[in-house]
C-alpha positions as CSV (number, residue, x, y, z in Angstrom):
1,M,-22.1,-4.0,23.7
2,P,-22.2,-6.6,20.8
3,A,-19.5,-9.3,20.8
4,E,-18.0,-8.0,17.5
5,E,-17.2,-4.7,19.1
6,R,-15.5,-6.3,22.1
7,R,-13.3,-8.5,19.9
8,D,-9.7,-8.7,20.7
9,P,-7.7,-6.8,18.0
10,W,-4.9,-9.4,18.2
11,A,-7.3,-12.3,17.6
12,G,-7.1,-12.1,13.8
13,E,-5.2,-14.5,11.6
14,K,-1.8,-15.5,12.6
15,M,1.2,-13.9,10.9
16,S,3.1,-16.2,8.6
17,R,6.7,-17.1,9.3
18,S,7.9,-15.3,6.2
19,E,6.0,-12.1,7.2
20,A,7.6,-12.4,10.6
21,Q,11.1,-12.7,9.2
22,R,10.5,-9.7,7.0
23,K,9.4,-7.7,10.0
24,Y,12.6,-8.7,11.9
25,I,14.8,-7.7,9.0
26,N,12.9,-4.4,8.5
27,L,13.5,-3.5,12.1
28,I,17.3,-4.0,11.6
29,Q,17.2,-2.1,8.3
30,Y,15.0,0.8,9.2
31,Q,15.7,1.2,13.0
32,L,19.0,-0.3,14.0
33,R,21.2,0.7,11.1
34,P,20.1,4.3,11.0
35,M,20.6,4.5,14.8
36,L,24.2,3.2,14.4
37,G,24.8,5.7,11.5
38,N,23.6,8.7,13.5
39,R,26.6,10.0,15.4
40,G,24.6,12.9,16.9
41,L,22.1,10.7,18.6
42,S,22.3,10.8,22.4
43,D,22.3,7.7,24.7
44,D,18.6,8.3,25.5
45,G,17.8,8.4,21.8
46,R,19.6,5.2,21.2
47,V,17.8,3.6,24.1
48,G,14.5,4.7,22.6
49,V,15.3,3.0,19.3
50,L,16.4,-0.2,21.1
51,K,13.3,-0.2,23.3
52,R,11.1,0.0,20.1
53,M,13.1,-2.8,18.5
54,V,12.6,-5.1,21.5
55,R,8.9,-4.3,21.8
56,E,8.3,-4.9,18.1
57,A,10.4,-8.1,18.1
58,H,8.4,-9.5,21.0
59,R,5.1,-8.5,19.3
60,T,6.1,-10.2,16.1
61,R,7.1,-13.3,18.0
62,Y,3.8,-13.3,19.8
63,E,1.7,-12.7,16.6
64,S,3.6,-15.3,14.5
65,G,5.1,-17.8,16.9
66,A,8.3,-17.5,14.8
67,V,11.6,-16.5,16.3
68,P,14.1,-14.4,14.3
69,G,16.1,-16.4,11.8
70,S,19.8,-17.0,12.2
71,G,20.7,-14.3,9.7
72,A,18.8,-11.6,11.6
73,R,20.2,-12.9,14.9
74,E,23.8,-12.8,13.7
75,E,23.4,-9.4,12.1
76,V,22.1,-7.9,15.4
77,Q,24.9,-9.6,17.3
78,D,27.5,-8.2,14.8
79,L,26.1,-4.7,14.7
80,L,25.8,-4.3,18.5
81,A,28.9,-6.2,19.7
82,A,31.0,-3.1,19.9
83,Y,28.7,-1.6,22.5
84,L,29.6,-4.4,25.0
85,K,33.4,-3.9,24.8
86,P,34.8,-2.6,28.0
87,D,36.4,0.5,26.4
88,H,33.2,1.6,24.6
89,W,31.7,5.0,25.6
90,A,28.1,3.6,26.1
91,G,26.5,4.1,29.5
92,E,25.0,1.4,31.6
93,E,21.4,1.8,30.5
94,L,22.4,1.7,26.8
95,R,24.5,-1.4,27.4
96,D,21.5,-3.0,29.2
97,W,19.2,-2.3,26.2
98,V,21.9,-3.6,23.8
99,K,21.8,-6.9,25.7
100,R,18.0,-7.0,25.7
101,T,17.9,-6.3,22.0
102,M,20.4,-9.2,21.4
103,R,18.3,-11.5,23.5
104,A,15.1,-10.4,21.8
105,Y,16.7,-11.5,18.5
106,G,17.6,-14.9,20.1
107,G,21.3,-14.1,20.6
108,T,23.4,-14.8,23.7
109,V,25.3,-12.3,25.7
110,E,28.6,-13.4,27.1
111,S,29.0,-12.6,30.7
112,E,31.5,-9.9,31.5
113,G,34.4,-10.9,33.7
């Protein structure tokens, strides 16, 4: 097999920082916000959205070397903070993925207790 056909698909040009920031913001705008607005979505559906966000955030960081900007990090923290309150209805798996999403965006999760 010629070398061109075995080429790594990720070996292309590196994504710019501005492209990376745009991807991070788009994930919030087109994945996270609709998830939060959909009251009929099950815990499993919400976990699926958060898994996709974490996967894409890690891929963007890998491709660009750029971490999410402070605006994206703060927005994710603000939007998901309610899920970590003790009286919130979210199950353990959903809470775990909320924490992973916050961390993928560079946020910190305060320990419970």
